[in-house]
N, C-alpha and C positions, 0 to 999 in steps of 0.2 A: 369777824371770826367767831364761830360759835364756841361757846364755853365747852371746855373738856377736850376739844380737838387739837391736835399738834401740827405745828406747820410741816410743810413737805420737806423741807430740809432736814428736819428731825427724823422723818421717815427713811431718808436715803442714807443718813450716817451710819446706822448699824450694818447696812449692806456693804459699805466701802471699808468698815472695820473688818468685816468678815472675810472679804476678798483679800485684803492685805494679810490678815492673819494666815490664810491658805497658802498664799505666795511665799511667806517667811518659812512656815511649816514644810513645805516641799523643798525650799532651798536647804533647809537644815537637814531634812531627810537625805537629800541628794549627797551632799557633802560628808554626812555621816557614813553612807553607804560606800562612797569612795575611799574614805579612810579605812575602812574595815577591809575593802578589796585589796588596797595597796598593802595594808598590814598583813594581810593572809597571804599575799604573794611573797612579801619578804620573808615570812615565816617559813613558806614552802620551799623557796630557794635556799635558805640556810638549812632547812632539814634535809633537802635533797644532797646538798654537799657533804653534809655528815654521814647520809646513808651511803654515798659512793665511797667514801673513806671508812666506811664500818663503823661510823659514829665515834671516831676517835678513841680516846682513853675509856669511855664508858663501856663501849662495846669490848674492847681489849679486857677490862676488868672481868665482864660477864663471861667471856670465852674462857679466860684464864681460870675462872672459878670453876668452870666445867672441866677443864683439864685437870685441875688438882683433885677434884672429886672423881676423876676417872671416867667421867661420861665420854670425852673425846680425848684422842691420843694423836701421837705423830712427833716427829723430830722438830718440825716447824713450830709446834705449840710449845715444845719443851725449851728450845733456844730463846723464842721470843717472849713467852710469859715469864721465863726465870730472869730475863734481862729487863723486865718492865718496859717493853717497847710497844709503840703502836702497833696494833695488829692488822697492818695492811695485808699481810698475807692471807688472812681469813677472807677479807674483801675479794682478793684476786681470785681466790679458789671458789667463790660462790658460782653455782650454775644458774641459769644457762648462759649467762654473758660471757664468760671467758671460755668455757668449754666449747660453745659454739663457734668461738673465733679461731681456736687452733686445732679443733677436731677432737673426735672421741678417743683416738688412738694416743694422743698426747699424754706424757706424763705430767699432770698438772702440778702435782706436789713438788717435783724437782724445779718446774718453772717457776713456782711461787718463790722457792728459795733462792733462784737465781735473780729474780725481779728484786727481792728484798736486798740482796748483796749490792745490786747496782743502786738501788734507791738511796742507800746509806752513804752519801757522798762524802761525808766527812769521817767515815769509817769509826765511828764511836760506838758501834753496836747497837744504836738505837735509831728508830725512824721518827723524826720530828714530823709535826703536821705540815710544814711548808715542804719538806722532802717528799711525803707521802702525796700531797697535792700535785706537785710537779711530775712525779712518776707516773701517777694515774693518768693525767692528762696526756703524756707523751706516749703511753702504752695504746692509746686509740690510734696512733700512726703506725701504719704497717711497716714502714722502713725502720722505726726505732724498735719495734718488737723483734724485727728480723736481726737488727744489730745486737740486741741483748741476746737472742737465741744463739747466734753465731760468734760471740764476741771472742771466743778463744781460738777461732778458725783463722788459718793465714789469709784467706781470700776475704775477709772482712776487716775494713778499717777499725782502728781501736776508737772506742768511745771514750773521749777525753773529759767530758763533763757535760752538765746540763743545768738549766736554770729556768723555771717556769716552764713555758712550752717550747723553749729553744734548746738545742743541743749542738755540740762540737765534736766533730770526728776527726780522725787523723787524715792529713793531706795526702792525696794520691798524686805523685809527681808526673805520672805519664797518663794522660787521658785525652780523647777516648781510646779504646783499644787499638784501633786503627782508623784510617780515613783523614783526608784533608778538607779543610774549610775553603769553600769558594763562594764568591758573590752569586746571589740568586740569578742575576741576569745571566751569568756564564752558566750556571748550573743547568738552566733549562734546555740550553743548546748541546749539551753533552750526552751522547748515547749511553744507556744503562750499561752495556758491556765495557765500555771504555771508562765509565765512572767506577766499575768494580775494580778495574785494573789499577786506576790512579789511587784508590784507597790503599792498596798494597805497596805503594812506592817507597814509604817511609816507614817500614816496620823493621824490627830487629832481625838479628840472623835466624836462620830456620831452627836450630836447636833451642834458642830463646823463645822462639814462638810455639815450640812443642811444649816447653815448660809452662808457659802462660795458659796454653790450651788445656793441660792437664789440670790446671787449677780451675778452670771453668767446669771440667768434667766432675772434679771433686766437689764443686759448689752443688751441681745437679744431685749428687748422692746425698749431700748434707740436707738439701730442703725436701727430698722426697722421703716420706715417712720416717723422719727423724724423731729423735727423743721428744722434741716439742712439737710434734704435728707435721703435716704435710703443706708445702707451699707450692703454688704455681708461678712460674716465670712467664709474665704476660707481655714482655717486650725484651726479646734476647737480642739487642742489637748492640753494636760497637759503642754506641753513645753511653751505655750504662755500665761499662766497665773500663777499668784501666790496669796499670801495673807499676811496681816500685822498682827501685835499683837493682833488686835481687831477682827481677821478673816474675814475681809472685802476683797473680791475679788479685785484683781488688775490686769489690763492687762500689761503684761511685754514685748510683743512682737505684735505690731499692724500692721506690715508690711503687713499681709494678711488680714487685714479687709479693703476692698476697696469700694468706692462709686459704687452702683449698676449701675448708669448710664455708669461709666467708664468700668465696666465689660461687660455690654451689648454691648458696642461700639466695644469692643475688640473681643468678640465672633462672631459679625456679619462680621468681616473681617477675621476670621479664617478658613482657607480650612480644609476639613475633609473627610475621607472615611467611618468612623464608629464613633458610639457614644463616643467611648474611646479617640478619638482625641480631643474632646471638654471638655478639663478639664483645670481649671485655679487654681494654688495653690495646695493644698492637696486635697481638696474636694468640689470645686465648679464646678459642671456638668451641661452641656446642652446637647441636642441631636443633632445629624447630619441630616441636611436636604439633603437627597441624591439626589433630583432633582436639587439643586444648588451646592451641595458639599461644603456648608458653614454651621458652627455652627449656631443654633438657639440662641437668646439672653436670653431666659429665663432660669433661674436656675432650676434644676431638685428637689432639696431639699431645704427647708427653713432652716435658720439659727437655729431655735428651734430644729428641728429634730437632727441636728448635735450636738448641745449643749447636748440634752439628751442622745445621744450615749456616748459622753464623760463622762457623770455623772453616767450612769447605774451602773458600777461595784463600782464606788466611794461611791454612795448613798446606795447600797443595802448591802454593806459589813457593819455588825454590826448595821443594821437598827432594831429599836424596833420591836417586834413581833406583836404588835396591829396596826402597819401602814405598815408593811413590803408588805403585800398582795396588799393592795391598791396603794402603792407606786410603785411597779413592774408593776402593771396593767397600771398605767397612764405613766410610762416612755415607755413601750413598745408601747402605743398608740402614744406617742409623737414621737418616732423614726420612726413609719411608715409614717408619714406625708410625702405626695409627692406634687410635683408641687411648684410654688411660693407662698409665704405667702399672696401675695395679691389676688390671687385666691380663696383661702381658709381662708380669714382673720377671719370669725367668729369662725371656729374650731380652728385656730391657737391661738386665744384670749383665747378661753375657756380651751384649755389644759394647756396654760402658767399659767392662773389664778388659775386652780384647782391644779396644782403642787405647786405653791407658798402658797396656802392657806393650802394645806396638811402639808408642811413643817413649815410654821410659828405657825401653830395650835399646833403642836407637841413641839416646842422649846420656845414658847413665854413667858411661865412661868418660864424659867431657865435663869440663869446668863449667859448662853452662848449666848443668843440673843441679848446682849448689846454689 
């Protein structure tokens, strides 16, 4: 070997060391990137949860400082800031999230106060972070929102309590509103007309059915342009209702009673080729705009028309002869209502009041009305 020359093994060694260094370097960079990514995600999730709850006490302190300096005002601010309470109310009143859910005509400040009273489960005048988290999660459910909005009404079961994303309602002893359960093998062989008659075999006396029906009509009133927004009843079937020992109507399944604003937003984004494509739930229809191939936002039938359809056979079976003809006439006029209730508000109110008056007049002097 010539002097001053290195063997081939020495020439190859630096190349091996460099390759090994590159592999270790890339492995280190990958795990560093992974650690940063996971850490960032954790921080983001934590920040989002605090944002949803209006960043807990920090946000409350900031808002209360503005309240004390006169920048913002309101009864909700005074009661909560003076009690050093977690300011969940300000979170609930932030637009557009909540206003879009209940609609522009809703009294959002009153709704905030109502939600805060429900969220304070131990009634200590303060909303703890666990109480706030639980209330916020449950408010994303349409049925819980409706239970809160109608908690003082006779036809809504009492909200007994909640924990996390679970809640407990008062038991409804008689449900569904009417109908008998049959094995599906028997069901398919029964004609529709006979099935409707069978559903009415085991119902209360007519005066008691009249009282229950008045409860459903009052529910229609409460969910249409009420204090806390307007709701659409997208499945007005017997399965969603029941009654108690006093024959007060009770909602047993409110999952298909949804805020009108939520429904309209969903319909605007729904593609369609025909009117049949524009359906939400069992019977909330709109029409298809064939120029845009999108559903229109306005419901085709008001809640009252669907409620009358559910009550027709129920009320006419066993109806006293002196009211049967007039009752049938009014029910069919009610079922024939088309378009949104807002467009025909006067006719809607007239038919609703006439039905309630007719039923109350017939049962008001009996013990069944109490």
